[in-house]
C-alpha positions in Angstrom: 161.6 66.7 34.3 164.4 64.1 34.2 163.4 60.7 34.1 165.6 57.7 34.5 166.0 54.9 31.7 166.4 51.2 33.3 168.2 49.1 30.6 168.6 45.6 30.8 172.5 44.9 31.5 174.9 43.9 28.7 175.7 40.3 28.9 179.3 40.5 29.2 182.1 38.6 30.9 184.1 42.5 31.6 181.6 43.7 34.4 184.5 45.8 35.6 184.9 47.9 32.5 188.3 46.2 31.4 189.3 43.9 28.8 190.1 40.6 29.4 191.0 38.8 26.2 193.3 36.1 28.1 190.3 35.1 30.6 187.6 35.6 28.1 189.5 32.9 26.0 189.7 30.3 28.5 186.1 30.9 29.5 185.1 30.2 25.7 187.6 27.3 25.3 186.4 25.7 28.8 182.9 26.2 27.5 183.6 24.5 24.2 185.2 21.7 25.7 182.5 21.6 28.3 179.6 20.9 25.9 181.4 18.5 23.8 182.1 16.6 26.9 178.7 17.0 28.4 176.8 16.0 25.3 179.3 12.9 23.9 179.0 11.6 27.3 175.2 10.4 26.3 176.7 8.1 23.8 178.8 4.8 24.9 181.1 4.5 21.7 182.6 8.1 22.1 184.1 7.2 25.4 187.6 8.4 24.3 186.1 11.7 22.9 184.5 12.5 25.8 187.5 11.8 28.3 189.8 13.8 26.3 187.7 16.8 25.9 186.2 16.5 29.5 190.3 16.1 30.5 191.4 19.4 28.8 188.1 20.8 29.8 189.0 20.2 33.6 192.8 21.7 32.9 191.3 25.0 31.0 188.7 25.6 33.5 191.2 25.3 36.6 193.7 27.7 34.8 190.6 29.9 34.1 189.8 30.0 37.3 193.4 30.7 38.7 193.6 33.9 36.3 190.0 34.9 36.4 189.2 38.4 37.1 185.4 39.2 37.2 182.6 36.9 39.0 180.9 36.8 35.9 184.2 34.7 34.3 184.1 32.6 37.4 180.3 31.9 37.0 180.6 30.6 33.6 183.9 28.6 34.5 182.2 26.9 37.2 179.5 25.7 35.0 181.4 24.6 32.3 183.8 23.0 34.4 181.1 21.0 36.1 180.0 19.9 32.7 183.7 18.9 31.4 183.9 16.8 35.0 180.7 15.1 34.2 182.0 14.0 30.9 185.5 13.1 32.0 184.3 10.9 34.5 181.8 9.3 32.4 184.2 8.7 29.9 186.4 6.9 32.1 183.5 4.8 33.7 182.9 3.6 30.0 186.2 2.7 29.0 188.9 5.4 29.7 191.4 7.7 27.7 192.7 4.9 25.4 189.9 2.1 25.9 
């Protein structure tokens, strides 16, 4: 008797089965910049770092959204793009890019 095996889906951004190295690199860069911008936004004296990483995170996130192929890439990009934007706005409010 044939039995079906239910496996957990693999955590991958390439849900269509094709490799996307450029798109995945943009997702990774945006994720790193978003996490840095969001976490440094809690510290008032790091507004320059927060602003610059947030700005670059927004730019790479928007470019990643422009060239993204799969829904998983877009999902991660939207979360980290939002984190970059929050960091950017709080960094600007606390002193700006050159402050």
